[in-house]
C-alpha positions in Angstrom: 120.0 325.0 23.9 121.9 322.8 21.2 121.2 323.4 17.4 122.3 320.6 15.0 122.5 320.8 10.9 122.0 317.1 9.3 123.1 317.2 5.7 123.1 314.6 3.0 126.2 315.0 0.4 125.4 316.6 -3.0 124.5 314.1 -6.0 127.4 312.4 -7.2 128.7 311.3 -10.1 128.5 307.4 -11.1 130.5 308.4 -14.5 133.6 306.1 -13.8 132.9 302.5 -12.6 136.4 301.8 -11.9 136.1 304.9 -9.2 135.7 303.3 -5.9 132.6 304.2 -3.5 134.7 306.7 -1.4 136.5 308.3 -4.3 132.9 309.4 -6.1 133.0 313.2 -6.9 129.8 315.5 -7.4 128.3 315.9 -10.8 127.6 319.1 -12.5 123.8 318.9 -10.5 125.5 318.1 -7.2 127.9 321.1 -7.8 125.3 323.3 -8.7 122.7 322.1 -6.1 126.0 322.8 -3.1 126.3 326.6 -4.4 122.2 327.0 -4.4 122.4 325.5 -0.6 125.5 327.8 0.1 123.5 331.0 -0.1 120.6 329.4 1.1 121.9 328.6 4.2 123.3 332.1 4.6 120.3 333.7 3.9 118.8 331.7 7.0 121.9 332.8 8.8 123.4 329.1 9.2 126.2 329.7 10.4 127.7 326.5 12.5 130.4 326.5 15.1 131.9 323.2 14.3 131.5 320.7 11.3 131.8 316.9 11.3 132.1 316.0 7.7 132.3 312.6 6.4 136.2 312.0 4.7 134.3 310.3 1.2 135.2 312.8 -1.5 131.5 313.9 -2.4 131.1 314.8 1.4 134.3 316.8 1.6 133.3 318.5 -2.0 129.5 319.3 -1.1 131.5 320.8 2.5 134.1 323.1 0.6 131.1 324.3 -1.6 128.7 325.2 1.5 131.7 327.1 2.9 132.0 329.6 0.0 128.8 331.0 2.1 129.2 330.1 5.4 132.7 331.0 7.0 134.1 328.2 9.6 137.7 328.6 9.9 139.6 324.9 9.4 140.4 324.3 12.9 136.2 324.0 13.8 135.7 321.5 10.9 136.7 318.0 11.2 136.9 314.9 8.7 136.3 311.3 10.2 136.4 308.3 8.4 133.9 306.9 11.0 131.3 308.9 9.1 131.3 307.0 5.7 128.6 305.4 5.7 127.8 305.5 9.4 124.5 304.2 10.6 122.4 306.3 13.0 124.0 304.8 16.0 127.6 305.7 14.8 126.4 309.1 14.1 124.2 309.4 17.7 127.8 308.2 19.1 129.9 310.7 17.4 127.8 313.5 18.2 128.4 312.9 21.8 131.4 313.3 22.2 131.2 316.7 20.9 132.3 319.4 23.7 130.0 321.6 24.7 131.3 324.7 23.9 129.8 324.0 20.4 126.0 324.9 20.6 126.1 324.7 16.3 126.9 321.6 14.9 126.9 320.9 11.3 127.2 316.9 10.5 127.8 315.8 6.8 127.4 312.2 5.9 125.6 309.8 4.0 122.4 307.7 3.4 120.9 305.8 4.6 122.2 307.0 8.0 121.6 310.6 7.7 118.0 309.6 6.9 118.0 306.7 9.8 119.5 309.5 12.7 117.6 312.4 12.0 114.2 310.1 12.1 115.8 308.8 15.4 116.1 312.4 16.9 112.7 313.8 15.5 110.6 310.0 16.6 109.5 310.6 12.9 109.5 309.1 9.4 110.7 311.2 7.2 110.8 308.7 4.0 113.0 311.3 1.3 115.9 312.5 2.9 116.7 314.0 -0.9 120.8 314.8 -1.7 121.9 318.0 0.3 118.6 317.9 2.0 119.8 319.7 5.3 117.6 319.4 8.7 118.0 321.9 11.0 117.1 320.7 14.6 116.7 322.0 18.0 117.8 320.0 21.1 116.6 321.2 24.4 119.8 319.9 25.4 122.9 321.6 27.1 125.1 318.8 27.0 125.9 316.6 23.3 125.9 313.8 25.5 122.2 314.2 26.5 121.3 313.6 22.5 118.5 310.8 22.4 115.5 309.5 20.5 112.6 312.2 20.0 114.4 315.4 22.0 114.6 316.9 18.6 112.6 319.9 17.1 112.9 319.9 12.9 113.0 324.1 12.3 113.1 323.5 8.4 114.0 321.1 5.7 115.4 322.7 3.2 116.3 320.8 -0.4 117.7 322.0 -3.8 114.4 321.3 -5.6 112.3 323.3 -3.4 114.4 326.7 -5.0 113.9 325.4 -8.5 
């Protein structure tokens, strides 16, 4: 059995129109939501063995805030340019490359890929995957290479507005 936590980054700032999309930081709401969801991850006893994170500024900032209540060592975190605006197919490929020694993995990326990937795994249609939405999925597999469509079971779907 594998567990996968699919996370969309927190709300980002559009204050600087000169800034590239890749370098966009979190806005204040995003920072506050990430702090809140860090506490919720602790309440749900979520502690991934490994984390894949897009290398964009807003995803790195989201992860930094989530780690406040989720002690994962740096050697268990991989920042990947391939996850920046990744499609569902790219996310699936990156997950399939994971070592099977990891049973609980978190991936932090962007929409629409996050929504499409989650829908692919569930065989469902989550219409709105809000910023800092977190889908807790169980996959009845022994190897990440076995990841396929309609294989996952949704255990929880959390997002900041649920707790406000």
